[in-house]
LORO-952634 format. One record per residue (C-alpha): residue number from 1; x, y, z. Coordinates in steps of 0.25 Angstrom, whole numbers, plus 2048, in hexadecimal, padded with zeros to 3 digits. Example, Ala and Ser with C-alpha at 12.3 -4.5 7.8 and 13.67 -1.06 7.14 Angstrom:
// residues 2
<r num="1" c1="831" c2="7EE" c3="81F"/>
<r num="2" c1="837" c2="7FC" c3="81D"/>
// end
This chain:
// residues 301
<r num="1" c1="4DF" c2="485" c3="35B"/>
<r num="2" c1="4D0" c2="484" c3="35C"/>
<r num="3" c1="4C8" c2="485" c3="350"/>
<r num="4" c1="4BE" c2="490" c3="354"/>
<r num="5" c1="4BB" c2="494" c3="346"/>
<r num="6" c1="4B7" c2="486" c3="343"/>
<r num="7" c1="4AE" c2="486" c3="34F"/>
<r num="8" c1="4A7" c2="493" c3="34B"/>
<r num="9" c1="4A4" c2="48D" c3="33D"/>
<r num="10" c1="49E" c2="480" c3="343"/>
<r num="11" c1="496" c2="488" c3="34C"/>
<r num="12" c1="491" c2="491" c3="341"/>
<r num="13" c1="48E" c2="485" c3="338"/>
<r num="14" c1="485" c2="47F" c3="344"/>
<r num="15" c1="47E" c2="48C" c3="346"/>
<r num="16" c1="47B" c2="48D" c3="337"/>
<r num="17" c1="477" c2="47F" c3="334"/>
<r num="18" c1="46F" c2="47D" c3="341"/>
<r num="19" c1="475" c2="46F" c3="343"/>
<r num="20" c1="482" c2="467" c3="346"/>
<r num="21" c1="47F" c2="45E" c3="33B"/>
<r num="22" c1="47D" c2="469" c3="330"/>
<r num="23" c1="489" c2="471" c3="335"/>
<r num="24" c1="492" c2="465" c3="335"/>
<r num="25" c1="48D" c2="462" c3="327"/>
<r num="26" c1="490" c2="470" c3="323"/>
<r num="27" c1="49E" c2="470" c3="329"/>
<r num="28" c1="4A1" c2="462" c3="325"/>
<r num="29" c1="4A3" c2="45D" c3="333"/>
<r num="30" c1="49D" c2="453" c3="33C"/>
<r num="31" c1="491" c2="457" c3="345"/>
<r num="32" c1="49A" c2="452" c3="351"/>
<r num="33" c1="4A5" c2="45B" c3="34C"/>
<r num="34" c1="49C" c2="467" c3="34C"/>
<r num="35" c1="496" c2="464" c3="359"/>
<r num="36" c1="4A4" c2="463" c3="360"/>
<r num="37" c1="4A8" c2="470" c3="359"/>
<r num="38" c1="49B" c2="477" c3="35F"/>
<r num="39" c1="49E" c2="471" c3="36D"/>
<r num="40" c1="4AC" c2="476" c3="36D"/>
<r num="41" c1="4A8" c2="484" c3="368"/>
<r num="42" c1="49D" c2="485" c3="373"/>
<r num="43" c1="4A7" c2="47F" c3="37E"/>
<r num="44" c1="4B1" c2="48A" c3="37A"/>
<r num="45" c1="4A7" c2="495" c3="37A"/>
<r num="46" c1="4A1" c2="490" c3="387"/>
<r num="47" c1="492" c2="492" c3="381"/>
<r num="48" c1="488" c2="48A" c3="37A"/>
<r num="49" c1="487" c2="48E" c3="36B"/>
<r num="50" c1="47D" c2="484" c3="366"/>
<r num="51" c1="471" c2="47E" c3="36D"/>
<r num="52" c1="470" c2="470" c3="369"/>
<r num="53" c1="462" c2="468" c3="369"/>
<r num="54" c1="45F" c2="45B" c3="363"/>
<r num="55" c1="458" c2="462" c3="357"/>
<r num="56" c1="45F" c2="46F" c3="354"/>
<r num="57" c1="46B" c2="478" c3="358"/>
<r num="58" c1="469" c2="487" c3="35C"/>
<r num="59" c1="473" c2="492" c3="35F"/>
<r num="60" c1="473" c2="496" c3="36D"/>
<r num="61" c1="473" c2="4A5" c3="370"/>
<r num="62" c1="482" c2="4A4" c3="371"/>
<r num="63" c1="483" c2="49C" c3="365"/>
<r num="64" c1="47C" c2="4A7" c3="35D"/>
<r num="65" c1="485" c2="4B1" c3="362"/>
<r num="66" c1="491" c2="4A9" c3="35F"/>
<r num="67" c1="48C" c2="4A6" c3="351"/>
<r num="68" c1="48A" c2="4B5" c3="34E"/>
<r num="69" c1="498" c2="4B8" c3="352"/>
<r num="70" c1="49F" c2="4AD" c3="34B"/>
<r num="71" c1="498" c2="4AD" c3="33E"/>
<r num="72" c1="49E" c2="4BA" c3="33A"/>
<r num="73" c1="4AC" c2="4B6" c3="33F"/>
<r num="74" c1="4AC" c2="4A8" c3="337"/>
<r num="75" c1="4A7" c2="4AF" c3="32A"/>
<r num="76" c1="4B2" c2="4BA" c3="32C"/>
<r num="77" c1="4BC" c2="4AF" c3="32D"/>
<r num="78" c1="4B7" c2="4A9" c3="320"/>
<r num="79" c1="4B6" c2="4B6" c3="319"/>
<r num="80" c1="4C5" c2="4B9" c3="31C"/>
<r num="81" c1="4C9" c2="4AC" c3="317"/>
<r num="82" c1="4C1" c2="4AD" c3="30A"/>
<r num="83" c1="4C6" c2="4BB" c3="308"/>
<r num="84" c1="4D5" c2="4B6" c3="309"/>
<r num="85" c1="4D2" c2="4AB" c3="2FF"/>
<r num="86" c1="4CC" c2="4B6" c3="2F5"/>
<r num="87" c1="4D7" c2="4C1" c3="2F6"/>
<r num="88" c1="4DD" c2="4BD" c3="2E9"/>
<r num="89" c1="4D1" c2="4B6" c3="2E1"/>
<r num="90" c1="4C6" c2="4BF" c3="2E6"/>
<r num="91" c1="4B9" c2="4BC" c3="2ED"/>
<r num="92" c1="4B5" c2="4AD" c3="2EC"/>
<r num="93" c1="4AD" c2="4A2" c3="2F2"/>
<r num="94" c1="49E" c2="49F" c3="2F3"/>
<r num="95" c1="495" c2="4AB" c3="2F5"/>
<r num="96" c1="487" c2="4A7" c3="2FB"/>
<r num="97" c1="47C" c2="4B1" c3="2F7"/>
<r num="98" c1="46E" c2="4B1" c3="2FB"/>
<r num="99" c1="463" c2="4B9" c3="2F4"/>
<r num="100" c1="454" c2="4BA" c3="2F1"/>
<r num="101" c1="44F" c2="4B3" c3="2E5"/>
<r num="102" c1="44B" c2="4C1" c3="2DE"/>
<r num="103" c1="458" c2="4C8" c3="2E2"/>
<r num="104" c1="461" c2="4BD" c3="2DE"/>
<r num="105" c1="459" c2="4BA" c3="2D1"/>
<r num="106" c1="458" c2="4C9" c3="2CC"/>
<r num="107" c1="464" c2="4D0" c3="2D2"/>
<r num="108" c1="46F" c2="4C6" c3="2D7"/>
<r num="109" c1="470" c2="4BB" c3="2CC"/>
<r num="110" c1="471" c2="4C5" c3="2C1"/>
<r num="111" c1="47E" c2="4CB" c3="2C7"/>
<r num="112" c1="484" c2="4BF" c3="2CC"/>
<r num="113" c1="48C" c2="4BB" c3="2BF"/>
<r num="114" c1="493" c2="4C8" c3="2C0"/>
<r num="115" c1="497" c2="4C5" c3="2CF"/>
<r num="116" c1="49C" c2="4B8" c3="2CA"/>
<r num="117" c1="4A4" c2="4BF" c3="2BF"/>
<r num="118" c1="4AA" c2="4C8" c3="2CA"/>
<r num="119" c1="4AD" c2="4BE" c3="2D4"/>
<r num="120" c1="4AF" c2="4B0" c3="2CD"/>
<r num="121" c1="4B4" c2="4AA" c3="2DA"/>
<r num="122" c1="4A7" c2="4AC" c3="2E2"/>
<r num="123" c1="49D" c2="4A1" c3="2E1"/>
<r num="124" c1="48F" c2="4A7" c3="2E3"/>
<r num="125" c1="485" c2="49E" c3="2EB"/>
<r num="126" c1="478" c2="4A5" c3="2E9"/>
<r num="127" c1="46B" c2="4A1" c3="2F0"/>
<r num="128" c1="45E" c2="4A8" c3="2EC"/>
<r num="129" c1="452" c2="4A7" c3="2F6"/>
<r num="130" c1="447" c2="4B0" c3="2FA"/>
<r num="131" c1="448" c2="4AA" c3="308"/>
<r num="132" c1="450" c2="4B2" c3="311"/>
<r num="133" c1="45C" c2="4AA" c3="316"/>
<r num="134" c1="465" c2="4AC" c3="322"/>
<r num="135" c1="472" c2="4B0" c3="31C"/>
<r num="136" c1="47A" c2="4A9" c3="326"/>
<r num="137" c1="473" c2="49C" c3="326"/>
<r num="138" c1="473" c2="49C" c3="317"/>
<r num="139" c1="482" c2="49E" c3="317"/>
<r num="140" c1="480" c2="4A9" c3="30D"/>
<r num="141" c1="48A" c2="4B4" c3="30B"/>
<r num="142" c1="480" c2="4BE" c3="305"/>
<r num="143" c1="471" c2="4BF" c3="305"/>
<r num="144" c1="46A" c2="4C9" c3="2FD"/>
<r num="145" c1="45D" c2="4CE" c3="305"/>
<r num="146" c1="451" c2="4D6" c3="300"/>
<r num="147" c1="44A" c2="4DE" c3="30A"/>
<r num="148" c1="44C" c2="4E2" c3="319"/>
<r num="149" c1="459" c2="4DC" c3="320"/>
<r num="150" c1="456" c2="4D4" c3="32C"/>
<r num="151" c1="463" c2="4CD" c3="330"/>
<r num="152" c1="46C" c2="4D5" c3="338"/>
<r num="153" c1="477" c2="4CB" c3="338"/>
<r num="154" c1="47A" c2="4CF" c3="329"/>
<r num="155" c1="480" c2="4DA" c3="322"/>
<r num="156" c1="47A" c2="4E0" c3="315"/>
<r num="157" c1="47D" c2="4E8" c3="309"/>
<r num="158" c1="471" c2="4EF" c3="302"/>
<r num="159" c1="471" c2="4EC" c3="2F4"/>
<r num="160" c1="465" c2="4F4" c3="2F0"/>
<r num="161" c1="456" c2="4F7" c3="2F2"/>
<r num="162" c1="44B" c2="4F2" c3="2E9"/>
<r num="163" c1="43D" c2="4F9" c3="2E8"/>
<r num="164" c1="431" c2="4F0" c3="2E6"/>
<r num="165" c1="427" c2="4F0" c3="2DA"/>
<r num="166" c1="419" c2="4EA" c3="2D7"/>
<r num="167" c1="41A" c2="4E3" c3="2CA"/>
<r num="168" c1="412" c2="4DB" c3="2C0"/>
<r num="169" c1="414" c2="4D5" c3="2B2"/>
<r num="170" c1="40E" c2="4DC" c3="2A6"/>
<r num="171" c1="406" c2="4CF" c3="2A3"/>
<r num="172" c1="400" c2="4CF" c3="2B1"/>
<r num="173" c1="3FC" c2="4DE" c3="2B0"/>
<r num="174" c1="3F6" c2="4DC" c3="2A2"/>
<r num="175" c1="3ED" c2="4D1" c3="2A8"/>
<r num="176" c1="3E9" c2="4D7" c3="2B5"/>
<r num="177" c1="3EB" c2="4E6" c3="2B3"/>
<r num="178" c1="3F5" c2="4EF" c3="2BB"/>
<r num="179" c1="3F1" c2="4F3" c3="2C9"/>
<r num="180" c1="3F0" c2="502" c3="2CA"/>
<r num="181" c1="3F1" c2="502" c3="2D9"/>
<r num="182" c1="3F5" c2="4F9" c3="2E4"/>
<r num="183" c1="3E7" c2="4F6" c3="2E8"/>
<r num="184" c1="3E5" c2="4F0" c3="2DA"/>
<r num="185" c1="3EF" c2="4E5" c3="2DE"/>
<r num="186" c1="3E3" c2="4DE" c3="2E5"/>
<r num="187" c1="3DE" c2="4DA" c3="2D7"/>
<r num="188" c1="3EC" c2="4D4" c3="2D3"/>
<r num="189" c1="3F5" c2="4C8" c3="2D6"/>
<r num="190" c1="400" c2="4CD" c3="2DF"/>
<r num="191" c1="40C" c2="4C3" c3="2DF"/>
<r num="192" c1="410" c2="4C1" c3="2EE"/>
<r num="193" c1="41B" c2="4BA" c3="2F6"/>
<r num="194" c1="419" c2="4AE" c3="2FE"/>
<r num="195" c1="425" c2="4B1" c3="307"/>
<r num="196" c1="421" c2="4B0" c3="316"/>
<r num="197" c1="426" c2="4BE" c3="318"/>
<r num="198" c1="41E" c2="4C4" c3="30C"/>
<r num="199" c1="412" c2="4CD" c3="30E"/>
<r num="200" c1="406" c2="4CF" c3="305"/>
<r num="201" c1="407" c2="4DE" c3="303"/>
<r num="202" c1="40E" c2="4E7" c3="2FA"/>
<r num="203" c1="410" c2="4F6" c3="2FE"/>
<r num="204" c1="40B" c2="501" c3="2F5"/>
<r num="205" c1="40C" c2="510" c3="2F6"/>
<r num="206" c1="3FE" c2="515" c3="2F7"/>
<r num="207" c1="3FB" c2="524" c3="2FA"/>
<r num="208" c1="409" c2="526" c3="2FF"/>
<r num="209" c1="409" c2="51B" c3="308"/>
<r num="210" c1="40F" c2="50D" c3="307"/>
<r num="211" c1="403" c2="503" c3="308"/>
<r num="212" c1="404" c2="4F4" c3="309"/>
<r num="213" c1="3FA" c2="4ED" c3="300"/>
<r num="214" c1="3F7" c2="4DE" c3="301"/>
<r num="215" c1="3F8" c2="4D7" c3="2F4"/>
<r num="216" c1="3F2" c2="4C9" c3="2F0"/>
<r num="217" c1="3F5" c2="4BF" c3="2E5"/>
<r num="218" c1="3F4" c2="4B1" c3="2E1"/>
<r num="219" c1="403" c2="4AF" c3="2E1"/>
<r num="220" c1="40E" c2="4AE" c3="2EB"/>
<r num="221" c1="41D" c2="4AC" c3="2E8"/>
<r num="222" c1="428" c2="4A7" c3="2F2"/>
<r num="223" c1="432" c2="4B0" c3="2EC"/>
<r num="224" c1="433" c2="4BE" c3="2E5"/>
<r num="225" c1="438" c2="4B7" c3="2D8"/>
<r num="226" c1="42C" c2="4AE" c3="2D8"/>
<r num="227" c1="423" c2="4BA" c3="2D9"/>
<r num="228" c1="42B" c2="4C2" c3="2CF"/>
<r num="229" c1="429" c2="4B7" c3="2C5"/>
<r num="230" c1="41A" c2="4B6" c3="2C7"/>
<r num="231" c1="419" c2="4C5" c3="2C5"/>
<r num="232" c1="421" c2="4C4" c3="2B8"/>
<r num="233" c1="418" c2="4B8" c3="2B3"/>
<r num="234" c1="40C" c2="4C1" c3="2B5"/>
<r num="235" c1="407" c2="4BB" c3="2C2"/>
<r num="236" c1="404" c2="4C8" c3="2CA"/>
<r num="237" c1="40A" c2="4D4" c3="2D0"/>
<r num="238" c1="416" c2="4D4" c3="2D9"/>
<r num="239" c1="41E" c2="4DD" c3="2E1"/>
<r num="240" c1="42D" c2="4DC" c3="2E0"/>
<r num="241" c1="43A" c2="4E3" c3="2E3"/>
<r num="242" c1="43F" c2="4EA" c3="2D6"/>
<r num="243" c1="44C" c2="4E2" c3="2D6"/>
<r num="244" c1="444" c2="4D5" c3="2D4"/>
<r num="245" c1="43B" c2="4DA" c3="2C9"/>
<r num="246" c1="444" c2="4E5" c3="2C2"/>
<r num="247" c1="447" c2="4DC" c3="2B6"/>
<r num="248" c1="439" c2="4D8" c3="2B4"/>
<r num="249" c1="434" c2="4E7" c3="2B5"/>
<r num="250" c1="43F" c2="4EB" c3="2AB"/>
<r num="251" c1="43B" c2="4DF" c3="2A1"/>
<r num="252" c1="42C" c2="4E2" c3="2A2"/>
<r num="253" c1="429" c2="4D5" c3="2A9"/>
<r num="254" c1="424" c2="4DC" c3="2B4"/>
<r num="255" c1="41E" c2="4EB" c3="2B6"/>
<r num="256" c1="41E" c2="4F3" c3="2C3"/>
<r num="257" c1="410" c2="4F7" c3="2C7"/>
<r num="258" c1="40A" c2="500" c3="2D2"/>
<r num="259" c1="416" c2="509" c3="2D1"/>
<r num="260" c1="40F" c2="515" c3="2D7"/>
<r num="261" c1="40C" c2="50D" c3="2E3"/>
<r num="262" c1="41A" c2="507" c3="2E5"/>
<r num="263" c1="41E" c2="50B" c3="2F3"/>
<r num="264" c1="42D" c2="50B" c3="2F0"/>
<r num="265" c1="431" c2="500" c3="2F9"/>
<r num="266" c1="43C" c2="4F6" c3="2F7"/>
<r num="267" c1="446" c2="4EC" c3="2FD"/>
<r num="268" c1="454" c2="4EE" c3="300"/>
<r num="269" c1="45E" c2="4E3" c3="2FB"/>
<r num="270" c1="46A" c2="4DF" c3="303"/>
<r num="271" c1="476" c2="4D5" c3="303"/>
<r num="272" c1="477" c2="4CF" c3="310"/>
<r num="273" c1="484" c2="4C8" c3="316"/>
<r num="274" c1="489" c2="4C4" c3="323"/>
<r num="275" c1="490" c2="4D0" c3="329"/>
<r num="276" c1="49F" c2="4D0" c3="32A"/>
<r num="277" c1="4A9" c2="4DB" c3="329"/>
<r num="278" c1="4B1" c2="4D2" c3="31F"/>
<r num="279" c1="4A9" c2="4CC" c3="314"/>
<r num="280" c1="4AE" c2="4C0" c3="30C"/>
<r num="281" c1="4B3" c2="4C5" c3="2FE"/>
<r num="282" c1="4A8" c2="4BE" c3="2F7"/>
<r num="283" c1="49D" c2="4C4" c3="2FF"/>
<r num="284" c1="4A3" c2="4D2" c3="2FE"/>
<r num="285" c1="4A4" c2="4D0" c3="2EF"/>
<r num="286" c1="496" c2="4CC" c3="2ED"/>
<r num="287" c1="490" c2="4D7" c3="2F6"/>
<r num="288" c1="498" c2="4E2" c3="2EE"/>
<r num="289" c1="493" c2="4DC" c3="2E1"/>
<r num="290" c1="485" c2="4DD" c3="2E5"/>
<r num="291" c1="487" c2="4EB" c3="2E9"/>
<r num="292" c1="48C" c2="4EE" c3="2DB"/>
<r num="293" c1="482" c2="4E6" c3="2D3"/>
<r num="294" c1="475" c2="4E7" c3="2DC"/>
<r num="295" c1="46F" c2="4F4" c3="2E0"/>
<r num="296" c1="468" c2="501" c3="2DC"/>
<r num="297" c1="464" c2="502" c3="2CD"/>
<r num="298" c1="466" c2="4F3" c3="2CB"/>
<r num="299" c1="45C" c2="4E7" c3="2CC"/>
<r num="300" c1="451" c2="4F0" c3="2D1"/>
<r num="301" c1="459" c2="4F5" c3="2DD"/>
// end
């Protein structure tokens, strides 16, 4: 009997790793074994799946179509076997979670000990980064994203919605005064992001309309957490989602300013995962846990 599942797994490894050598290392096979498996698969299908050059590998149109169709199938088979292994002992195995630094720091890590108490057989592998990673390429089970969703390959569970707030520390306001209107921000140090996708304007409600206002300042931070810490230290005025600064507002480390001009905008927060009708038990357990512990009335959502 031919090993079609093994061929699919080899193909997916090459597609994800981008080279025969890296795929072979990942699978603990020799590059020649990987190459023979790919050749056998292409011969059986009668199409070229991977275009090989001296420098790189790239999926052909047929290869991309094949990848999209078998990716879910292989994960489904893995999920079935994992579920059979957890019928008696409950969900288990390694759960790979990706989240932004602010959400992970302020919303996720505080509740993870409770998840571990509920599911001691699950090992949580958490990666915090403000860089948006590809869920499939990163081999993550769940990614928590803030803002609009762009990847149609993924399914999503909405965890909540967090409104934005303009904040500053009491120390900063004591030294520089509190701005009475958005126009007064021209005389203040506004803390901005150095993200390539960021914009140097904040929206304000002025005369019944939402108006973007350009802000300036002598500081740029490469993550929301860096900007929050700078605001707490008295370095300037920042604009953050409430889930990010909720604890600081409650403790008095930061205060909200320009409230009458807040347009009420915010960001949706979703847990994303590769869409399958049958999820692995560990993934389903974590999604259900997030819905119970992250949401309206908690963490500024």
